[in-house]
N, C-alpha and C positions, 0 to 999 in steps of 0.2 A: 199698337205701341202707345198711342196717345191715351187711350183707355186705361192702360196699366199705369201710366204716370199720374193719371187723375186718381186712381185708386191708392197709389203710394201717398200722395198729397193728403188724401183724407185720413189715412192711417195716421200719418204724423200729426195732424191736427188733433186727432182723438187722444194721442199720447199726451199732448200738452194740456188738453182739457182734464185728463185724469190725473195729471201731475200737480196742477196748480193748487186745488183745495187742500190737500195735506200740507202743503208748504205754508199756507196761511195759518192753518191750526197750530203748526209747529211754532210759528213766530208768536202766536198768542200764548201758548202754554209755557214757553221757555222762561219768561221773566218770573213767573210764579215759583218755578222749581230751581231758580239759580242758586240759592243758598243751600239747597239740600243735595246737589249732585256730588258724586263721589268718584273715586278712581275706577268705579265699575264702568264709568263711560268709555274708559280705554278698552275695556273688554268688548263693549258694544261696538267700538270702531272696528275691530277685527272682524266681527260678524257682518258689519256694514260692507267691508271690502268684498266679502264672498258674494254679496247680493248686488254688487254695482253692475256686473254684466247682465244679471237678471232684469234690472230696472230698464237697462237700455233696450233690451229686446222685448220689452213689454208689449209695445204696440203692434208689432208685425208678426211674430211667430207664434204659432200655436201647434202643439204636438200631442200625440196620444201617450199614455203612460208607459208604453213598452219601450221607449227610447229609439224607435226606428228613425230612419232618415226622413226629413219633412219632404212632402210630395205635393205641394200646392202648384197647380199649373201657372197660376198668376205670378207667383213669386219666382218660379223657374224662368218665366219669360222675362221678368224684370232683371233677374241676376245675369241672364245671358247677355243683356245689353248694358250692363253697368260699366262706367268708366272711372278711372283712377280718382280723378279731381272730384267727382260727385261723391265718391267713397269718402274722401277725406273731409269734405264739407259736412257730411252727415255725422261722421264721427265726432267732430268738434261739436255739433249741435247736442247730440246725445250726451257728451260730457258736460256741457254747460247746464243741462237740465238736472243732472245729478248734483253737480256742484251747488246749484241753487238750494237743494235740500241740505247738503252737508254743510254748507257755509253758514246758514241760519243756525243750525245746531251747534256747530263748533264755535261760533261767535259768543253764544250764551254761556258756553261752559268752559271758556279758557281760563278765567280767573280762579275757578275753583279747583282746577286740577294741578297736580304737582308737576314739576319741570320735566321729569323723566317721561311722564305720560304725554307731555306736550311734544316732546321730542319724538317719541314713537309715533304720535298722531300725525306729525308732519310727514314722516317717512311713509305712513300708510296712506295718506292723502295723495302723496306723489305717486305711489304705486298704483293707487286707484285710478288716477288720472291716466297712467300708462295703460292700464287695463281697458279703461273706457275707450281710449283712442285707437285700440287695436281689436276689441272684442265684438265689434258690431259691423263686420263687413257685409253682412247679408241684410241689413236694414233696407226697407223700401225707400226708393229715391223718388224725388219729384222733379218737376220742371223748375225753371228760374222763377216762374210765376208763383209756384208754391213756396219758394224761398222768400219771395217778397211779402207773402201773407204772414210769415212768421218772423219778420225783422224785429218787430217790437218786443216780442217775447224773448228773443235771443239777446237783445240789448239788456234787458232786466237780469237775465241769467249771467251775462258777462260782469255786470255791477256786483252782483252777489259773489261771484268767484273772486274778484279783486278784493272785496271786503273780507273774505275768509283768508286769503292769503296775508293780507295786512295784519289781521288779528293774530295769525300764527307767528308772524315775524316778531310781533310785540311779545308774544309768549315766549319765544325763544330768547329774546334779549332779557327778559325777566328772569329766565332760567340761569344765564350766564351771570347775572348780577347776584342772584339769590340761589345759590346751589343747595342750601340746607333748610329750605323753607319747609315747615311742617305740612303734613298732607291733612286738610281739613275734611276731605271726603272720607277718610278712615274713621275720624271721630264720629261723623253722622251715621256711618255704618254701624258702629258699636252702639249708638243711641238708639237708632230705629231701623231695623231690617225690613219691616213691613212696608214703610214708605218707599223704600228703595225698590222692593218687588213691584209695587204698584206703578212706580215710575218706569220700570222696565216694561211692564205690560203695555203702558201707554205708547212707548217707543215702538214696541213690536206691532202695535195696532196701527200706528202711522205707516210703518213700513208695508204692513199688509193692504192698507188703502192704496198705497203706491202700486204694489205689485199685483193686487188682486188675489183671489184664493186659488186660482188654477196653477198647476205645475208648469214651469217654463223650462225650455232647454235652449242651449247655444248650439248653432250649427247642426243640430239633430244628432248630437253625439252622446249627451248625458243629461239626465233629469236633475235639477237642483233639489235637494231634499228639503223637507219642511224645517222651518226655524226651530231650534230647540228652546223649549220653555221650561226653565228650572225655577222652582219656587222653594223658598226656605233655605237654600244653600247658595253661598256666594261663588260666582264664577272666578276661578283663578286666572290672572293675567300671566302669560308666559314671559312677558317682557317686563314684568314688574321688578325683578331683581337687577335689571340693568345689564346683565351678561348675555349677550346675544352674539351670534356669529357675525352680525353686520358691524358691531362695534367692538371688535377684538383688539385688546391692548391699546385702547384710546387714552389711557392715562399718560402715557409717555409719547411725546410728539416727534422723537428723533427720527422715527421711520425705520426701515429695514437696513441697518448699518451693523458692522462688527462692534459688539458692546466693550471689546477690549480697548477701544479708543479712550474709554473713560477710566481706565485702570489708574491713572496718575492724578485724577480729580476726586474732589470730595463728593460731587454730585454724579448722577447717572443719566441726566436728561432733563426735559423741560415738560411741564404740564401745559393744559390749554391756556393758562394765563401767563405763560412764558416765565413762570417761577421755576427755580431749580429743584429738581428731586434729589434730595440728599440720600446718600447711601446709609443703610442700617449698620449699626456698629457691629464689627466683627470681633468676637471674643477670642482668646487664645484657647490653647488645647485644654486648660484646666476648666475654663468656663464651658467649653463644649462638652466635657466629661460630666460636670455638675448638672448641666442642662439635660444631658442624656439620662442621668440617674433620677432627677426630680421630675422632669416634665414627662408626664404619661403619654402625651401626644407627639413626643419627639420622633417616633418612627414614622409618623405620617405627615411630617412637616417638610415642605419643600421651598426652595427659594425662587422667586419670580425674577427671571433674568431681565426683564424690562425695567422693573422698579427696585430690585434688590431687596424687596421685602419677603418675610417669610409667610407662606400660606399653609394652613392646616387643611388637609384633604379631608373631605366628608366620607362617610361610609359608602355612599354612592359612587363617589370618585375612585375609591379603593377597589369596590367591587368591579367598576367599569375597567380599571387597569388590569385586574386579575383576569377578567375575561379576555382582554386583548392579548395579554401575555400567554394565555392558554390557547390562543388561536380560535377562540370562539367569536361568535357575532357580538358586537358591543351592546346590542339591544338585549335587555334581559328577558323581555317577553317573546323574543323570537324563537320559534320552535324549529329545532335543527331536524326533528323527525317527522316533519309534515309530508304527507303523501305527495309524490311529484305528479303534477299534472301536465301532461304533454300538450301544450296549446298548439304547437305546430308539428307537423309530421316530420320525422327524422329521415325519411326516405328522400333522397335526392334524385329529382327527375330531370333527365337531360332532354330538353326540347329545343333543338336548334332553330334559329330563325330561318336559316337557309341551309340547304343540303349540299352546297358546292364546297369541295375540299379546299382549304387554304393552300395558297402556293408555297413551294418550299423556300422561296426567297425570304418569307416572313419569319422562318425559324432559324435561318443562318445569320450569324453575326457578321457585321461589316468587317471586311479585311483590313480596312484603314484603321478602324478603331481597335482591331485586335493587335496590329502593330504598335499603335500608340500605347496601348496598355502594357503590351510586352516591354516597351522601352521604360515605362514607368517602374515596372517590377524589377527590371535588371538595374535601374538606377537605385532603387531602394535597397536591393541586395548588395551592391557594391558600395553603398554608402554615399553616392553622389547626391542623391535626393534625400532630404530629411523631412520627417514629419514634424508637425509643430511641436508635439510633445517632446521629440528628440532634440529639436532646437532649444526649447526651454531648458531641458536637462544639461545640455552642453554649455548654455550661457550660465546656468547656475555653477556648473563645475569650474568654469573660468573664473567667476567672482569668488568662489570659495577658496579658503586658504589651502595650499598644496602641502601634502605630507607624503614622504617617500618611505613607504614600508620596507623594512629590511628583508622580509621573507616574501614579498608580494610575487604574483606571478606576472610573467611578461608575455603571456599568450592568451589574453582574454579575447572576447569575441570582436571587440572593436579594433583592436590592433592586427588581428589575424584574419580580417575580413577578405582580403585579397588572395589568401592561400586557400584553394578550394579544398574542403574536406580535411582540415589540418588535424593530425594527430599529435597530441601533446607528449613532449618528451618526459620520461619518467623523473620525478624529483627526488633528490637524495633526502633521506630522513634528517630531521633537525637534530642537532646535538643534544645529548642528555647530560645528566649530572656527572657521570663518569668522565666526560670530555672536558670538564672544568679545570681550570689551573689550580683551584682550591676545592677538590671534591669533598664530599662528607666521608668520614672515616669508614663508613661500611662499604664504600665503592673501592677502597684501596685493596690491593692484593696482599694476602698473608704469605708465609713461606710455602705453604702447601700449595696454594693457588699458583704461585709463581713457578714452582716445579712442574705443575701440570701444564702450564702455558708453555714452558720450555720444552716439555716432552713431545708436544704436537708441532714441532718445528717442520717436520717433514709433511704433516697434514694440517696446514693452517685453518682449513674449514672446520676443523673439530674443536677449535678454541672457542672459549666462552665469549671473548672479545678479541678484536683484531689488534689491540694496543694494550699497553700497561698503564692504568691510570696513575698519574703522578701529582704530587702536591707541591706548590710553591707558595712562598710567603706573600709575594705580590706579583702583579702582572709584568713588572719590569724584569723579573728574574726568569721568566719563561723563555727558553732558547728558541731558535729557529726550528721549524719542523722539518725533520731530515727526509721524510718521504713525500714532501709536498709536490715536487715535480713529477714524481712517479705517479701519484694518485690523480693529479690533473691530467696526465697523459692517458691514464687508464679511463678516466671519466670521459674525456673527449672521444677516446676509442669506442667506448660503449655507445656514445650518442651517434657516432658516425656510422657504426655498423648496426645500429638498432634497426630492426624492420619496422618501418613506419607505415605499412599499408593497413587500410582499414578493412575489416572483414565484416560481412553481414552476419549478425548473430541470429541464430534460430531461437524463436520463442518457445523453449521447452521448459515446461514446469518441473519442479524438483520431484513431483510425484511420479513422473514418467522416467526419471534417471534412476531412481531407486528400484531395483527389481522386486517383484512380489515373491519373497522367499517363504517356504514353509517354516512352521515353528520348530525349534530344535527338539522340543518335546516329542514331536512326531517322528523324529529321525533316530530315536534310540534303537539299539544301544551304542554307546560311545564312551571312552574314559572321561571321567568327571574329576576324580579326586586321587591324591598320592596314596598308595597302599604300602609299598616297601621301599627301603633305601639300602642299597648294596654298598657297604663301606669296607675298605681294606687296602685299596691302592694309595701310594703315598705321593702320586702326582696325577696331573689331569689324565682323565680317561678319554682317549681319542675315538675308540670304535667299539661297537658291540655287534654280536651276531647271535641269533637264536637257533637252537637245534629243530631240525624239521618236525619233530613230534611235540615240541614245546615244553620239554621238561627242564632244559638246562640252557644257560646263555654263557657265552665266552666273551671276555672284555680285554682290549689291549690298552696299555697305558704308557706315559712317559717314563715310568719308573722301571722300563725295560723287562717288563714281565707281562705274561698272559694268565688270566685267572679264569677259572671255570666254576660257575655258581649254579646252585640249585634254585630254580625260580620260586618255588613255593614257600621256601624257608629263608631265602636270602643268605644261605650258607655257603662259604667258599669251599669248593671240594678239593681243588688242585691249583697249585701256582706253578707256572713254567717260566723260568728266566730265559730270556732270548739274547741278551748281550747287547741290545740296541733298542732304540725308541721304536715301539710298535705303532705303526701308522694306519694298519688296516687288518682286520680279521674277517674271515668268511667261513661259515659252517657249510659243509657240502650238502647240496639239496637232496641227494640221493640218499634215501632212508635206509639203503642196504649196506652203506658204508659209513663207518664212524670216523669222520676226518674233518680236521679244521686246517684251513690255509691261513698262515700269519705272515704279514709283510713287515719285517723288522730290518731297518737299515737297507743293505743292498741284498739281503737274503729273503727268499721266500721259504717257509718251514711248513711242511705238511705234518701235522701233529695229530696222533691218535689220543683223544682226551681220555679214553679208558672209563667212560661212564656209560650207564644204560646196560643194555643186554650183554652179558659176558660172552655169549656165542658170536654176536655181531663184532665185538672188540677183537676176539681171536681171529675171526674171518678176515678182518681188515689187516691185521698184522700178517697173516699168511699171504694175503694179496700182494702187499707192499714189500714182502721180504726179499724176493729175487726180481732183478731187473730183467725185463724181456729182451731177447737178442733181436737186433735189427740190421738188415744188409745195408740200408740207405746211410750215406755219409752226409752229415750236416754242412751247409754252406759255411764259408769262412766268416761271413758276417754274423751268422747266428752263433758260432762257436766262440767268436770273440765277445759277443753280447751277453750270452747265458750259458752256464754250465750245470748240468745234474751231477750232484756230488754225493759222496758217502756220508753217513752220519757218525759222529764220534760216540764212543761208549757212554760218556756221561749224558749227552743229549738223548741217546737211545733209551736210557732208563727213565728219562722225563716224559718220554712219549713221542719224541721227534723221530719221524720215519724217513723223510726225504728232505734234502736241502738243495734249493736251486739258487745258485749264486748269479746276480746280475752285475753289470759294469756300472750302473748308476743306481741311486736310491730309489727304492720302489714306494711309491705313494699309495697305490690301490691294488687290490686283488679281488677278483669277482668270479663267480662259478657259472657255467652253463646250466640250464635247467636239468639236464640228464646227469650231471655229476662227473662226466669224463673230461671235459674241457674246462680250463679257467684261464683268465687273462689278467696280465699285470700292466701297470702304467708307471713308466719312468719319464716324467715331464721334461727333463734335461737331455734326453737322448735323441733329440731331433727325429728323423725318420724311423729310428728303432725304439721310440717311446712306448709303442703298443706291442706286446708280444702275447701269443697264444700258445698255451701249453696243453698237451695231451697226456694225461695221466696213465692210461693204459700202455701206451708205447713209450712214455717218457721222452717224448720229442718236443721241440719248441719250433715255433715258425714266425716269420715276420710278415704280417699282412700288407705292410705298406713300404713302398720304395721311395717315397717322397714325403717330406715334411709339410703337413697342412696347417701347422700352428702349434702353439703350446697346448698339448692335450691335458685336459683336467681330469676326465674319468671316462670309463668305457662301461658298456652295458649289453649284455646278451638279450635278444628277443626271447620271450618265454616260450613261443610256439615255433617261429620261422627261423631259418639259419640266417639271421641278420645280426649285425653288430652296430650299436650306437656309439659314436665317438664324439665326445664333446670337447671342443677347443674353447679358447676364451670367449669367442663371440658367436660361434655357429656350432650346430649339431649336425653331423653327417650320418647317414644311414647306409651301410654297405651290405650287400649280398655276398655271403661268404662262399656260396656254391658257384655263382657266376662271376665272382670276384669283380664286382663293379659297384658304383656308388648309386643307390637308388634315390635318394632324396637329400636335400640340404635344408635344414631348418634356420630360420632367421628370428632369434629371440628378440633382437633390437636392444641388447645390453652390452655392457663393457666386459663383464667378467662373470662367467658362469662357475658356480661352486659345486653343484651336485645335480644329479638327476635320478629319476626312478620311472619305471614303465608299469602300466597297468597289467594286471594278470591276464586280460584278454589280449593285450598287445596293440590296442588301437589308440591309446591315449599316452601321452608322455608328460611328466611333471619336471620342471626345470627350476632350480634355485639359484639365485644370483647374490653376489656380494653388494648389489645395489638395493636390497631390501624388497625386491620384487619376486614373486612367485608366478611362473608361467605355466599355463595348461595348454598343450598342444593336442589337437585332434588331428591325427595323422591321415585320416581319410579326407579331412575337409581342406586343409590349407598348410602351407609352409610358415605362415605367421601364427602367433599365439591366438587361440580361441578366447582365452581369458587371462587377464592379469590381476593378481591379488596383491594388494598393499597391506599386508596384515601384520608385518613385523616393522619394528623401529630401528633395527640394525641388520647387519649382514646375515644371510641365511646360509647355514653350514650344511644342512642335510635335509632330505625329503625322503618320504617312504609311502608305499601303497600297502593296504591290507589285503591279503591273499583271498579272504572270503567275504568280508564286509565292505560295503561301499564307503570306505573311510580312507583318508590320506592325512599325513601329518608333516609338519616342517619345523625345523628347530634352528634357532638363531642365537646371536650374541645379545639379544635383549632379554635373556633369561627365561624365555618363553618357548613352550611347545605348543603350536596351534593345531588342534585337531578339527578336521573339516569333513563335511559330507560330500562325497563325489560319486553320484550315481551315473553309471553309463548304461544307456538303453541298446537293445538289439536293434531297434528301428532306426535306421540311418537318418530318417528325417527329423528325429527328436534329438535336440542338443542335450549334452550332459548337464546334469543339475549339480551346481557347486554352491554349498552353503557353509561357511565358517561356523563352528559349533562351540568350541571351548578353548580358552587360553589357560594353559598349565604353567604356572610361574613359581617354581620352587628352587631352582638352581641359583647359585650365587655367581658373582662376577670375579674373576681373578685375572689381572692384567689385561682387562678389556675383552677376555674371552669368557664364554658362559657355556652354552650347550653345543657339544661337537657332533652328536650322531643321535638319530632316533630310529627305532626298529619296532614293527608291530609283532604281536605274538601270532603264530601261524594259525591257531584256531580259535582263540578268545579275542574279544575287542579290547585288548590291553595294548599299552605301548610302553616301551622302554626308552629312556634318554640317559646319555652320558655326558658329564660336564667337566668344566676346569676346576670344580670344587672337589675333585677326586672321588665323586660318588656316581653311582648309577641308580636311577629311580624308576619304580614301576607305577604306572597310573592305571587304574581300573574303573 
């Protein structure tokens, strides 16, 4: 240990011996060059900073060029026994020796340099001292005896240091007194560059004398590069412009304060000499416009917020801003596409220190902490505990002026915090112009609108507005509102009875709700355009029916007549007067009989249309000429309800063969598929509202003994002996053989208007006055399989095509909607329903439009009859 200390002492002594001679030579050379020094000395100062640590480590460390860690045995032993106090002492000594060199150099050149360079030099010197004090922890240390040997040299170094500092203080004082002193060094540069280069070489030579020619390294980490020697070109000082990151915004001394404090003053702060910095004059908009037009640099001029002065950005500044705004690296020389070098492995290796598993207690939170946090959370939710931001917001609201909005909500989050999961009551819409006491003239009703408003007294929901706008000259003339109490009561009732429960909504996207339907182009053929119009009736045409072969149609109208038309030519062949409004017609589906059933008033007429095959017409007449004899006597209820009567001579000539008189008005007549049975509907006849008649025996029967409701229409099953009876709200299916009810269908509507059954008999189509079209799958459920809202008004009629997968619906919105309805034999596959085309050609008369629609038996054509006295064919 003693031997190592002795070695350290000898090394330190050798450092002092090496350092002393260059110092002397520097003192001798400086007076002669004092007048020729330039600001390049400040460049040299920055190079000197980089070398300070090297000078300190000159004596003790030596290393090879590879930059490996220093491995001397002696030094390792010394380092292992170093103490903190000795470290600090030696650091001070090393710094003193360096300052001895710097002080002499700086004392000679202070007068020749400009103030800014002096300022920079002082900062560099301070930073160099900091580096010296910290950068040599591994210098060799000596005993107290070695320290005593070096006392004299250290005293000399201390004196040199003080002189250097005093000289720099004087230079700084000179700088504050003379801020705009011209730089003599620049003039000498212009005169003679060669002298300056020689002087640089002398300086570098002196540094080399101090350092030696060997490469040095600090703590074995990196090798200092050789000093750059540039001849013929001036080294640029990066601090020469005075704009560095260390002295940012030093012109204004007010510090980091809000600058709007100076809005009311003519100055914006103070400079270093406590003088006010006056604001630059601000021109008006005209001056600003003229400057924008005349100044080419207007677009790159910005205002300094610290001094209020306008600064013109250079091209480099603009390029830097563009790079930052583009999200690129501010450095223009930075290469974004440099190949990535993976210095460290990306594989995370798990190497536990110990293999004992941690106890579960370390993973479980404390119960006491959990309770405390739960209390805090509950207090925050209930509003008892306020966050600082919330407190500041509430205090600001208290201080702010209070305004009470007329239409504001009274159920915001703060007031409704105590009500858990509050559901907001629906707000009434705000009043519009029509509710004003002085509305614009376009909102006032004319005579036509007033008549229409009064016409809907029984159906107020159809009115355009629920009130008649009125005009008054002033607000004083407005009388009291007559319906105020009633409306307030209804409003309170709505709020009281409103279901206020919150339901969880399923996150279903709109693409899942819209079914993936095939294109209508792939589902052809179907009727697309109007082909023929059958005109001749003088009143609305309520019903139509097509001959089974598809050559003729029969129509019934409110003009108390039945017309028979040829389909292909739209020519009326025969007109048969009935003496009452015709509400239903039905052509017999049996192709061996030429017969039409007509419901007119209280009578059902069986008419031979006398069209088509002459043999068929004659055969029908022969069949109906004589009534068959029957031994059975009808029930009293049947005899009072219906009577089979003889035909008058006039009607017989027109083609009427049988007259069946009912005791109530007949609304509908429909045939069984075989053509022997037909049913009639009398809605006002209670339990006798449905009657089934047999043509071959000329008998009638009452299928029901009790009334099940107001019957709207009936329908025979196309294959099975079943009867469908539709009341206002339900559809019942009866087995006529077993005389029992098979099924009851629940459409979920208030009023059924019509129904049609699929030719296969497994699906039922129901139209309602509530604009809904319901598709029932009879094998699937008693509830509708599909609900279609394809009409804007009441649906009057529905129909299936016998051969094509088509169905149609007609309503009071002038439209006949043709849809595709494919029914599959596979019971596991649901029917495919696709609306195809809306045919809108009928007019509206007294709110009625299309009454009936029927498909052609063989072609994809559809017929429609309307309130505009016409029948139209769509192909």
